[in-house]
MIMARZA-285171 format. One record per residue (C-alpha): residue number from 1; residue in three letters; x, y, z. Coordinates in steps of 0.05 Angstrom, whole numbers, plus 5000, padded with zeros to 4 digits. Example, Ala and Ser with C-alpha at 12.3 -4.5 7.8 and 13.67 -1.06 7.14 Angstrom:
% residues 2
{pt 1,ALA,{5246,4910,5156}},
{pt 2,SER,{5273,4979,5143}},
This chain:
% residues 337
{pt 1,UNK,{9361,6647,5045}},
{pt 2,UNK,{9407,6684,5011}},
{pt 3,UNK,{9382,6722,4953}},
{pt 4,UNK,{9439,6740,4902}},
{pt 5,UNK,{9391,6788,4866}},
{pt 6,UNK,{9376,6833,4931}},
{pt 7,UNK,{9416,6896,4942}},
{pt 8,UNK,{9440,6882,5012}},
{pt 9,UNK,{9511,6846,5011}},
{pt 10,UNK,{9510,6770,5007}},
{pt 11,UNK,{9556,6769,5076}},
{pt 12,UNK,{9508,6811,5112}},
{pt 13,UNK,{9451,6766,5086}},
{pt 14,UNK,{9483,6709,5122}},
{pt 15,UNK,{9498,6745,5181}},
{pt 16,UNK,{9425,6756,5186}},
{pt 17,UNK,{9405,6688,5171}},
{pt 18,UNK,{9449,6659,5230}},
{pt 19,UNK,{9422,6714,5282}},
{pt 20,UNK,{9352,6697,5256}},
{pt 21,UNK,{9370,6621,5270}},
{pt 22,UNK,{9397,6641,5341}},
{pt 23,UNK,{9335,6679,5357}},
{pt 24,UNK,{9289,6625,5328}},
{pt 25,UNK,{9324,6568,5368}},
{pt 26,UNK,{9350,6536,5311}},
{pt 27,UNK,{9422,6546,5332}},
{pt 28,UNK,{9435,6543,5402}},
{pt 29,UNK,{9494,6563,5450}},
{pt 30,UNK,{9554,6522,5436}},
{pt 31,UNK,{9525,6492,5368}},
{pt 32,UNK,{9582,6481,5326}},
{pt 33,UNK,{9574,6514,5250}},
{pt 34,UNK,{9598,6489,5182}},
{pt 35,UNK,{9668,6506,5167}},
{pt 36,UNK,{9670,6560,5118}},
{pt 37,UNK,{9686,6512,5050}},
{pt 38,UNK,{9626,6475,5078}},
{pt 39,UNK,{9579,6529,5079}},
{pt 40,UNK,{9601,6556,5022}},
{pt 41,UNK,{9596,6500,4976}},
{pt 42,UNK,{9524,6490,5008}},
{pt 43,UNK,{9504,6560,4998}},
{pt 44,UNK,{9538,6565,4925}},
{pt 45,UNK,{9570,6630,4953}},
{pt 46,UNK,{9646,6647,4962}},
{pt 47,UNK,{9684,6620,5019}},
{pt 48,UNK,{9712,6691,5023}},
{pt 49,UNK,{9638,6715,5032}},
{pt 50,UNK,{9631,6666,5088}},
{pt 51,UNK,{9697,6687,5126}},
{pt 52,UNK,{9673,6758,5123}},
{pt 53,UNK,{9609,6741,5153}},
{pt 54,UNK,{9636,6702,5210}},
{pt 55,UNK,{9682,6751,5227}},
{pt 56,UNK,{9632,6798,5233}},
{pt 57,UNK,{9592,6749,5284}},
{pt 58,UNK,{9653,6736,5321}},
{pt 59,UNK,{9675,6811,5326}},
{pt 60,UNK,{9607,6825,5356}},
{pt 61,UNK,{9610,6767,5404}},
{pt 62,UNK,{9556,6720,5375}},
{pt 63,UNK,{9603,6665,5353}},
{pt 64,UNK,{9667,6644,5384}},
{pt 65,UNK,{9725,6617,5335}},
{pt 66,UNK,{9767,6570,5369}},
{pt 67,UNK,{9834,6549,5333}},
{pt 68,UNK,{9839,6486,5308}},
{pt 69,UNK,{9770,6467,5325}},
{pt 70,UNK,{9722,6514,5291}},
{pt 71,UNK,{9666,6563,5301}},
{pt 72,UNK,{9613,6557,5358}},
{pt 73,UNK,{9556,6594,5375}},
{pt 74,UNK,{9574,6640,5436}},
{pt 75,UNK,{9539,6622,5502}},
{pt 76,UNK,{9500,6679,5515}},
{pt 77,UNK,{9484,6664,5584}},
{pt 78,UNK,{9555,6682,5604}},
{pt 79,UNK,{9556,6741,5555}},
{pt 80,UNK,{9581,6806,5586}},
{pt 81,UNK,{9543,6872,5587}},
{pt 82,UNK,{9586,6895,5531}},
{pt 83,UNK,{9572,6831,5490}},
{pt 84,UNK,{9505,6844,5496}},
{pt 85,UNK,{9506,6909,5472}},
{pt 86,UNK,{9546,6892,5417}},
{pt 87,UNK,{9493,6845,5391}},
{pt 88,UNK,{9436,6890,5410}},
{pt 89,UNK,{9473,6931,5357}},
{pt 90,UNK,{9473,6876,5310}},
{pt 91,UNK,{9401,6863,5312}},
{pt 92,UNK,{9381,6936,5312}},
{pt 93,UNK,{9428,6946,5249}},
{pt 94,UNK,{9386,6886,5219}},
{pt 95,UNK,{9318,6916,5237}},
{pt 96,UNK,{9342,6985,5212}},
{pt 97,UNK,{9365,6950,5146}},
{pt 98,UNK,{9296,6919,5131}},
{pt 99,UNK,{9257,6984,5152}},
{pt 100,UNK,{9302,7026,5101}},
{pt 101,UNK,{9286,6971,5052}},
{pt 102,UNK,{9212,6983,5062}},
{pt 103,UNK,{9224,7060,5042}},
{pt 104,UNK,{9215,7080,5123}},
{pt 105,UNK,{9249,7154,5140}},
{pt 106,UNK,{9288,7165,5199}},
{pt 107,UNK,{9237,7206,5228}},
{pt 108,UNK,{9186,7148,5217}},
{pt 109,UNK,{9226,7097,5250}},
{pt 110,UNK,{9240,7141,5315}},
{pt 111,UNK,{9167,7156,5314}},
{pt 112,UNK,{9144,7082,5312}},
{pt 113,UNK,{9202,7066,5365}},
{pt 114,UNK,{9169,7116,5410}},
{pt 115,UNK,{9103,7087,5401}},
{pt 116,UNK,{9125,7018,5414}},
{pt 117,UNK,{9164,7029,5468}},
{pt 118,UNK,{9103,7072,5503}},
{pt 119,UNK,{9062,7011,5490}},
{pt 120,UNK,{9113,6965,5527}},
{pt 121,UNK,{9116,7011,5587}},
{pt 122,UNK,{9051,7038,5596}},
{pt 123,UNK,{8995,7010,5639}},
{pt 124,UNK,{8936,7054,5613}},
{pt 125,UNK,{8867,7054,5571}},
{pt 126,UNK,{8903,7068,5509}},
{pt 127,UNK,{8900,7131,5464}},
{pt 128,UNK,{8828,7160,5445}},
{pt 129,UNK,{8824,7195,5382}},
{pt 130,UNK,{8768,7227,5349}},
{pt 131,UNK,{8766,7232,5274}},
{pt 132,UNK,{8718,7288,5241}},
{pt 133,UNK,{8704,7288,5166}},
{pt 134,UNK,{8645,7297,5120}},
{pt 135,UNK,{8631,7229,5099}},
{pt 136,UNK,{8626,7161,5123}},
{pt 137,UNK,{8668,7126,5072}},
{pt 138,UNK,{8732,7169,5088}},
{pt 139,UNK,{8717,7160,5160}},
{pt 140,UNK,{8717,7084,5156}},
{pt 141,UNK,{8778,7084,5116}},
{pt 142,UNK,{8815,7132,5165}},
{pt 143,UNK,{8798,7090,5218}},
{pt 144,UNK,{8831,7025,5188}},
{pt 145,UNK,{8891,7066,5163}},
{pt 146,UNK,{8906,7081,5237}},
{pt 147,UNK,{8899,7022,5274}},
{pt 148,UNK,{8972,7003,5264}},
{pt 149,UNK,{8983,7048,5328}},
{pt 150,UNK,{8979,7004,5390}},
{pt 151,UNK,{8930,7013,5436}},
{pt 152,UNK,{8893,7061,5401}},
{pt 153,UNK,{8814,7076,5399}},
{pt 154,UNK,{8779,7115,5351}},
{pt 155,UNK,{8715,7143,5345}},
{pt 156,UNK,{8686,7182,5275}},
{pt 157,UNK,{8642,7239,5275}},
{pt 158,UNK,{8609,7273,5212}},
{pt 159,UNK,{8630,7347,5212}},
{pt 160,UNK,{8553,7367,5215}},
{pt 161,UNK,{8550,7326,5277}},
{pt 162,UNK,{8604,7378,5309}},
{pt 163,UNK,{8583,7434,5281}},
{pt 164,UNK,{8511,7430,5298}},
{pt 165,UNK,{8519,7404,5370}},
{pt 166,UNK,{8507,7460,5425}},
{pt 167,UNK,{8562,7436,5465}},
{pt 168,UNK,{8617,7407,5422}},
{pt 169,UNK,{8671,7412,5477}},
{pt 170,UNK,{8632,7363,5524}},
{pt 171,UNK,{8623,7317,5465}},
{pt 172,UNK,{8698,7313,5451}},
{pt 173,UNK,{8722,7319,5524}},
{pt 174,UNK,{8750,7247,5533}},
{pt 175,UNK,{8798,7248,5472}},
{pt 176,UNK,{8867,7253,5472}},
{pt 177,UNK,{8868,7283,5403}},
{pt 178,UNK,{8823,7302,5346}},
{pt 179,UNK,{8839,7293,5269}},
{pt 180,UNK,{8804,7330,5216}},
{pt 181,UNK,{8823,7344,5143}},
{pt 182,UNK,{8849,7411,5116}},
{pt 183,UNK,{8782,7419,5077}},
{pt 184,UNK,{8745,7423,5147}},
{pt 185,UNK,{8797,7444,5190}},
{pt 186,UNK,{8780,7521,5199}},
{pt 187,UNK,{8709,7504,5210}},
{pt 188,UNK,{8723,7451,5268}},
{pt 189,UNK,{8773,7498,5299}},
{pt 190,UNK,{8725,7556,5308}},
{pt 191,UNK,{8666,7511,5335}},
{pt 192,UNK,{8707,7468,5386}},
{pt 193,UNK,{8738,7527,5425}},
{pt 194,UNK,{8791,7507,5479}},
{pt 195,UNK,{8799,7441,5440}},
{pt 196,UNK,{8829,7469,5388}},
{pt 197,UNK,{8893,7456,5424}},
{pt 198,UNK,{8888,7381,5409}},
{pt 199,UNK,{8862,7388,5339}},
{pt 200,UNK,{8909,7361,5287}},
{pt 201,UNK,{8904,7378,5215}},
{pt 202,UNK,{8917,7322,5161}},
{pt 203,UNK,{8924,7326,5087}},
{pt 204,UNK,{8889,7268,5050}},
{pt 205,UNK,{8894,7240,4971}},
{pt 206,UNK,{8886,7176,4934}},
{pt 207,UNK,{8934,7130,4941}},
{pt 208,UNK,{8989,7111,4892}},
{pt 209,UNK,{8950,7052,4867}},
{pt 210,UNK,{8882,7088,4860}},
{pt 211,UNK,{8913,7145,4814}},
{pt 212,UNK,{8961,7091,4772}},
{pt 213,UNK,{8885,7055,4761}},
{pt 214,UNK,{8850,7113,4743}},
{pt 215,UNK,{8901,7144,4697}},
{pt 216,UNK,{8902,7071,4660}},
{pt 217,UNK,{8826,7081,4642}},
{pt 218,UNK,{8811,7095,4571}},
{pt 219,UNK,{8778,7164,4565}},
{pt 220,UNK,{8726,7127,4522}},
{pt 221,UNK,{8709,7080,4574}},
{pt 222,UNK,{8645,7084,4607}},
{pt 223,UNK,{8650,7091,4682}},
{pt 224,UNK,{8608,7076,4744}},
{pt 225,UNK,{8619,7102,4815}},
{pt 226,UNK,{8592,7063,4875}},
{pt 227,UNK,{8594,7088,4942}},
{pt 228,UNK,{8544,7106,5007}},
{pt 229,UNK,{8544,7182,5003}},
{pt 230,UNK,{8539,7236,4954}},
{pt 231,UNK,{8604,7271,4983}},
{pt 232,UNK,{8647,7213,4977}},
{pt 233,UNK,{8618,7204,4901}},
{pt 234,UNK,{8638,7277,4890}},
{pt 235,UNK,{8711,7268,4917}},
{pt 236,UNK,{8712,7205,4863}},
{pt 237,UNK,{8687,7249,4814}},
{pt 238,UNK,{8728,7309,4825}},
{pt 239,UNK,{8796,7257,4825}},
{pt 240,UNK,{8774,7230,4756}},
{pt 241,UNK,{8765,7294,4727}},
{pt 242,UNK,{8840,7312,4752}},
{pt 243,UNK,{8871,7255,4729}},
{pt 244,UNK,{8831,7234,4665}},
{pt 245,UNK,{8807,7302,4643}},
{pt 246,UNK,{8787,7272,4581}},
{pt 247,UNK,{8733,7216,4612}},
{pt 248,UNK,{8670,7224,4579}},
{pt 249,UNK,{8622,7182,4617}},
{pt 250,UNK,{8615,7177,4694}},
{pt 251,UNK,{8553,7155,4726}},
{pt 252,UNK,{8542,7147,4802}},
{pt 253,UNK,{8499,7101,4843}},
{pt 254,UNK,{8486,7092,4919}},
{pt 255,UNK,{8497,7019,4949}},
{pt 256,UNK,{8439,7035,5000}},
{pt 257,UNK,{8391,7034,4942}},
{pt 258,UNK,{8419,6972,4909}},
{pt 259,UNK,{8400,6902,4908}},
{pt 260,UNK,{8445,6842,4891}},
{pt 261,UNK,{8399,6836,4829}},
{pt 262,UNK,{8406,6913,4806}},
{pt 263,UNK,{8478,6910,4820}},
{pt 264,UNK,{8480,6855,4772}},
{pt 265,UNK,{8447,6895,4716}},
{pt 266,UNK,{8482,6961,4731}},
{pt 267,UNK,{8555,6928,4730}},
{pt 268,UNK,{8544,6908,4655}},
{pt 269,UNK,{8533,6978,4635}},
{pt 270,UNK,{8606,6998,4652}},
{pt 271,UNK,{8674,6984,4630}},
{pt 272,UNK,{8708,7001,4697}},
{pt 273,UNK,{8671,7012,4768}},
{pt 274,UNK,{8706,7058,4824}},
{pt 275,UNK,{8681,7037,4893}},
{pt 276,UNK,{8696,7046,4962}},
{pt 277,UNK,{8743,7001,4997}},
{pt 278,UNK,{8687,6978,5044}},
{pt 279,UNK,{8638,6968,4993}},
{pt 280,UNK,{8586,6912,5003}},
{pt 281,UNK,{8606,6895,4924}},
{pt 282,UNK,{8668,6870,4957}},
{pt 283,UNK,{8636,6815,5008}},
{pt 284,UNK,{8629,6752,4980}},
{pt 285,UNK,{8579,6720,5023}},
{pt 286,UNK,{8531,6780,5002}},
{pt 287,UNK,{8542,6784,4932}},
{pt 288,UNK,{8554,6711,4903}},
{pt 289,UNK,{8617,6726,4864}},
{pt 290,UNK,{8581,6785,4830}},
{pt 291,UNK,{8650,6825,4819}},
{pt 292,UNK,{8690,6760,4799}},
{pt 293,UNK,{8635,6753,4738}},
{pt 294,UNK,{8641,6824,4721}},
{pt 295,UNK,{8721,6818,4717}},
{pt 296,UNK,{8719,6756,4681}},
{pt 297,UNK,{8681,6796,4628}},
{pt 298,UNK,{8731,6850,4624}},
{pt 299,UNK,{8706,6893,4670}},
{pt 300,UNK,{8750,6938,4715}},
{pt 301,UNK,{8750,6945,4791}},
{pt 302,UNK,{8782,7004,4821}},
{pt 303,UNK,{8779,7013,4898}},
{pt 304,UNK,{8784,7085,4914}},
{pt 305,UNK,{8834,7090,4978}},
{pt 306,UNK,{8825,7154,5007}},
{pt 307,UNK,{8885,7168,5049}},
{pt 308,UNK,{8918,7205,5102}},
{pt 309,UNK,{8983,7227,5065}},
{pt 310,UNK,{9056,7205,5096}},
{pt 311,UNK,{9073,7275,5112}},
{pt 312,UNK,{9012,7276,5157}},
{pt 313,UNK,{9018,7220,5188}},
{pt 314,UNK,{9092,7232,5207}},
{pt 315,UNK,{9064,7292,5241}},
{pt 316,UNK,{9006,7253,5276}},
{pt 317,UNK,{9056,7209,5303}},
{pt 318,UNK,{9094,7260,5337}},
{pt 319,UNK,{9034,7287,5367}},
{pt 320,UNK,{9018,7217,5395}},
{pt 321,UNK,{9087,7214,5425}},
{pt 322,UNK,{9080,7280,5460}},
{pt 323,UNK,{9008,7265,5485}},
{pt 324,UNK,{9037,7199,5512}},
{pt 325,UNK,{9090,7233,5550}},
{pt 326,UNK,{9043,7287,5572}},
{pt 327,UNK,{8985,7242,5592}},
{pt 328,UNK,{9024,7178,5613}},
{pt 329,UNK,{9084,7197,5651}},
{pt 330,UNK,{9146,7149,5632}},
{pt 331,UNK,{9116,7133,5574}},
{pt 332,UNK,{9133,7152,5500}},
{pt 333,UNK,{9212,7168,5511}},
{pt 334,UNK,{9236,7211,5458}},
{pt 335,UNK,{9292,7182,5418}},
{pt 336,UNK,{9344,7232,5398}},
{pt 337,UNK,{9342,7247,5332}},
């Protein structure tokens, strides 16, 4: 659909729409397109805009303009190699426009393309990654955050598990990469010996939405923290103090000690609650609409998303591409920057 409020030029939108119709089979080789006047009237745009779109499609070999007859979808079955390349560039341009609209940087796009190409080329058991941190909530968040990476297998370890193990090198021997946070990097690096060469340090921080929602709280509000571990509760407490230093009333409750009935009584004590994104309170089948009732009465619910930051993700993607090239020859072809 043409969107006149979009930043992308209307003729480019029309080009993309016709290319998508071809891709989805709604337009077939040798189908005749509407005249410039007909299409302009149908879409409520200028005839010159349609003419510009048709010219770009014709210049790239997507349509044929036959004088006195009209414009037709080119028969790709007889496209020359050069025509196919021109059409491919057009498709890639359209994809890049979309990714840039989603605020992906060039390095991010290159990393994602490398990883995607590696997936297509590879016939392997996938990438094995170990994630190490001090609390169960963060580990679950990191695991979910990394699931966009194709064929990745993620195992989570508490820092204590690694530090107390007599032979952590053996414990981590089957992994291609090991991730830990800046807080625990030095500890872990010192303890895992030669495995340090595959250890990746990542910075973590609350998501933008989490920060905004916390900052909007009234300092006079009573706030309850609901989570599973004391360490995650402390992370939330520290962030509340940083972004809302005048907040007066904060209490912590641990989910594994609560029943639905107890939760119901506790929620009523607070103007807002901060919970981990995998909280049992978010499970409708368990809580029987408890949060919905709380929100309906004016309560605020803030899931605390504690994520690997964007810079660390870009670096991690680069490391993944390098690992794929080293351990699975022929994969992860590095695209030029």
